[in-house]
C-alpha positions in Angstrom: 0.0 15.0 24.2 -1.9 11.7 23.9 -0.9 9.6 20.8 -4.4 9.6 19.3 -4.7 13.3 19.7 -1.2 13.8 18.1 -2.2 11.7 15.2 -5.3 13.8 14.5 -3.2 17.0 14.7 -0.7 15.5 12.3 -3.5 14.7 9.8 -4.7 18.4 10.0 -1.1 19.5 9.3 -0.7 17.1 6.3 -3.9 18.5 4.8 -2.8 22.1 5.5 0.5 21.7 3.7 -1.1 20.0 0.7 -0.1 16.4 1.1 -2.1 14.1 -1.3 -5.2 12.4 0.2 -3.6 9.0 -0.5 -0.4 9.9 1.3 -2.3 11.2 4.3 -4.7 8.3 4.4 -1.9 5.7 4.2 0.2 7.4 6.9 -2.9 7.7 9.2 -3.7 4.0 8.7 -0.2 2.7 9.4 0.2 4.9 12.6 -3.3 4.1 13.8 -2.6 0.4 13.4 0.6 0.7 15.4 -1.1 2.6 18.2 -4.0 0.1 18.3 -1.7 -3.0 18.1 0.4 -1.8 21.0 -2.6 -0.3 22.9 -1.1 3.2 22.9 -4.0 5.3 21.7 -4.4 7.0 25.2 -0.6 6.9 26.0 1.4 10.1 26.0 3.8 10.3 23.0 6.9 10.8 25.2 6.3 7.4 26.8 6.7 5.6 23.4 10.3 4.5 23.0 12.4 2.6 20.4 11.9 -0.7 22.1 8.1 -0.5 21.5 8.6 0.5 17.9 11.2 -2.2 17.3 8.9 -4.9 18.8 6.2 -3.8 16.4 8.3 -3.5 13.2 10.5 -6.6 13.8 7.9 -8.9 15.2 9.0 -12.4 14.2 5.5 -13.9 14.5 4.1 -11.7 11.8 4.5 -12.9 8.2 5.1 -9.4 6.7 7.4 -8.6 3.7 10.5 -6.4 4.1 9.0 -3.7 1.9 5.9 -3.6 4.0 7.8 -3.3 7.2 9.9 -0.5 5.8 6.8 1.3 4.7 5.3 1.0 8.2 8.5 2.3 9.7 8.6 5.2 7.4 5.1 6.2 8.4 6.0 6.0 12.1 9.1 8.2 11.5 6.9 10.8 9.9 4.5 10.7 12.9 7.2 11.0 15.5 9.1 13.7 13.5 5.9 15.7 13.7 5.6 15.1 17.5 9.3 16.2 18.0 8.7 19.3 16.0 5.7 20.2 18.2 7.7 19.6 21.3 5.7 16.6 22.5 8.8 14.3 22.3 12.5 14.8 22.8 13.6 12.5 20.1 12.3 10.2 17.3 12.3 6.6 18.6 11.6 5.3 15.1 14.9 6.8 13.9 16.8 4.2 16.0 15.0 1.3 14.5 15.8 -0.7 11.3 14.1 -3.6 9.7 15.8 -6.8 10.8 15.7 -9.0 7.8 16.5 -12.1 9.9 13.1 -11.6 11.5 11.4 -11.9 8.1 10.5 -15.3 6.6 12.7 -16.1 3.6 10.0 -16.0 1.0 9.0 -12.5 2.2 12.5 -11.0 2.0 12.2 -10.0 -1.6 9.2 -8.3 -3.2 7.3 -10.5 -5.5 6.4 -9.1 -8.9 2.7 -9.1 -9.5 1.5 -11.2 -12.3 -1.0 -10.3 -15.0 -4.4 -12.0 -15.2 -4.6 -14.3 -18.2 -7.2 -13.5 -20.9 -9.2 -16.6 -19.7 -9.1 -15.5 -16.1 -10.3 -12.0 -17.0 -13.1 -13.4 -19.1 -14.1 -15.8 -16.3 -14.1 -13.1 -13.6 -16.2 -10.7 -15.7 -18.7 -13.5 -16.5 -19.1 -14.5 -12.9 -19.4 -11.1 -11.2 -22.1 -8.5 -11.4 -22.9 -5.0 -10.3 -20.0 -2.9 -8.9 -17.4 -5.7 -9.2 -18.1 -6.5 -12.8 -17.9 -2.8 -13.8 -14.8 -2.2 -11.7 -13.0 -5.2 -13.3 -13.8 -3.9 -16.8 -12.7 -0.4 -15.9 -9.5 -1.6 -14.4 -8.6 -3.8 -17.5 -9.5 -1.0 -19.9 -7.8 1.9 -18.0 -5.3 0.5 -15.5 -6.8 2.6 -12.7 -6.4 1.5 -9.1 -9.4 0.3 -7.2 -9.3 3.5 -5.0 -9.6 5.7 -8.1 -12.4 3.6 -9.6 -14.6 3.8 -6.5 -14.3 7.6 -6.6 -15.0 8.1 -10.3 -17.3 11.0 -11.2 -19.6 11.2 -14.1 -17.8 14.4 -15.1 -14.6 12.4 -15.6 -16.0 11.0 -18.9 -16.2 12.5 -22.3 -17.1 10.7 -25.6 -13.4 10.0 -26.2 -11.6 10.1 -22.9 -11.7 9.6 -19.1 -9.8 12.1 -17.0 -8.9 11.3 -13.5 -6.8 12.9 -10.7 -5.2 9.8 -9.2 -5.2 9.4 -5.5 -1.7 8.0 -5.0 0.3 10.4 -7.0 -2.2 13.2 -7.2 -1.6 13.4 -11.0 -4.1 13.9 -13.8 -4.3 11.1 -16.4 -6.3 11.3 -19.6 -7.1 7.8 -20.8 -8.7 6.8 -24.1 -12.3 5.5 -24.0 -12.5 2.0 -25.5 -15.7 0.7 -27.0 -16.1 -1.8 -24.1 -15.4 0.9 -21.5 -18.0 3.3 -23.2 -20.6 0.5 -23.2 -19.9 -0.4 -19.5 -20.2 3.2 -18.3 -23.3 3.8 -20.4 -25.0 0.8 -18.8 -24.5 2.0 -15.2 -27.6 3.3 -13.4 -27.1 6.9 -12.4 -28.1 6.7 -8.8 -26.1 9.8 -7.8 -25.6 13.1 -9.6 -21.9 13.1 -9.0 -20.4 9.7 -8.5 -20.6 6.4 -10.4 -20.4 4.2 -7.3 -21.7 6.3 -4.3 -22.2 3.4 -1.9 -18.7 2.0 -2.6 -17.1 5.4 -2.4 -18.6 6.1 1.0 -17.5 2.7 2.3 -13.9 3.4 1.0 -13.3 6.9 2.3 -11.9 7.7 5.7 -14.4 8.9 8.4 -12.8 12.4 8.2 -13.9 12.5 4.6 -17.4 11.4 5.3 -16.8 7.7 4.7 -16.8 4.4 6.7 -13.0 3.8 6.4 -13.5 0.2 5.2 -10.8 0.0 2.6 -9.7 -3.4 3.6 -13.2 -4.7 2.9 -12.6 -4.3 -0.8 -9.3 -6.2 -0.6 -10.7 -9.1 1.4 -13.9 -9.4 -0.6 -12.0 -9.5 -3.9 -9.5 -12.0 -2.5 -12.4 -14.3 -1.4 -13.9 -14.0 -4.9 -10.6 -15.1 -6.5 -10.3 -18.1 -4.2 -13.8 -19.1 -5.1 -12.8 -18.8 -8.8 -9.7 -20.9 -8.2 -7.3 -18.1 -8.9 -4.4 -17.8 -6.5 -1.7 -15.3 -5.6 -3.3 -12.4 -7.4 -5.0 -9.2 -6.3 -7.1 -6.4 -7.9 -3.9 -4.5 -8.4 -2.9 -7.2 -10.9 -5.4 -5.7 -13.4 -2.9 -2.7 -13.7 -0.3 -5.2 -14.7 -2.8 -6.8 -17.1 -3.6 -3.5 -18.7 0.0 -2.4 -19.1 1.2 -5.8 -20.4 -1.6 -5.9 -23.0 -0.7 -2.5 -24.3 3.0 -3.4 -24.5 2.2 -6.6 -26.4 0.1 -4.6 -28.9 3.1 -2.4 -29.7 2.4 0.7 -27.7 5.3 2.9 -26.6 6.4 2.3 -23.0 6.7 6.0 -22.2 3.0 6.5 -23.1 2.0 3.5 -21.0 4.0 4.9 -18.1 2.3 8.3 -18.4 -1.1 6.8 -18.4 -0.3 4.8 -15.3 0.9 8.1 -13.6 4.4 6.7 -13.2 7.2 9.3 -13.0 9.7 6.9 -14.5 9.1 4.4 -17.3 11.6 2.1 -15.5 8.9 1.6 -12.8 6.5 0.5 -15.5 8.9 -1.9 -17.0 10.1 -3.4 -13.7 6.8 -3.9 -12.0 4.0 -3.8 -14.6 5.2 -5.5 -17.8 5.1 -9.3 -17.9 
């Protein structure tokens, strides 16, 4: 079985057994990147060995964090486990590979905690953006939703008092209170589509199998360039989740409630990664 065909079969299997869209998308993206990087799309799976996998995961020329490398390796193990179960390979080559920390630059050996945007930075970003990005920033600050959840928001998610969302990453339902600013922001949006708030951005974000363009990285790159232009360094859109959680904690809200609204299974995750 050719590797690209095996990947497509695995995606069908993940959908059939009820894996969340986010889990399936992330696994597909990591495996596809590996196959493209090593020029293996048309290679039969049984010809992929542990040396090829190790060269990809422990490439000393790539400035990639330990946690990222481990995530990539986990995705490859999932893929090759599926291939072994189908009889397309004898063994899983990724099971013989471990992340070699010595191949990772020192500053990338430990995960860096994301920082919250300062009130001045949030105000400046909102004042200097428009359209989708201005709305997305306000929604993120007010709700703590991830960018992927924001681009897929439906009009039916909103009521006069709450916004209800099934999150992509955890496939959990969260019910978030509608603030006055959020209500005003949503109310000012033009209804260009009967179902979705941001139909163009949603189509750009989704994978081709879901009818989209599969340009998720465009959002990350575009926002990063915006921050550089604004003179804000070492922060990403995800930092708005930290901003949201930290603001609520400072206002005296219970950490368990904040964790629930962020769709975290454990409040310790919220405290460790989202409270500054």
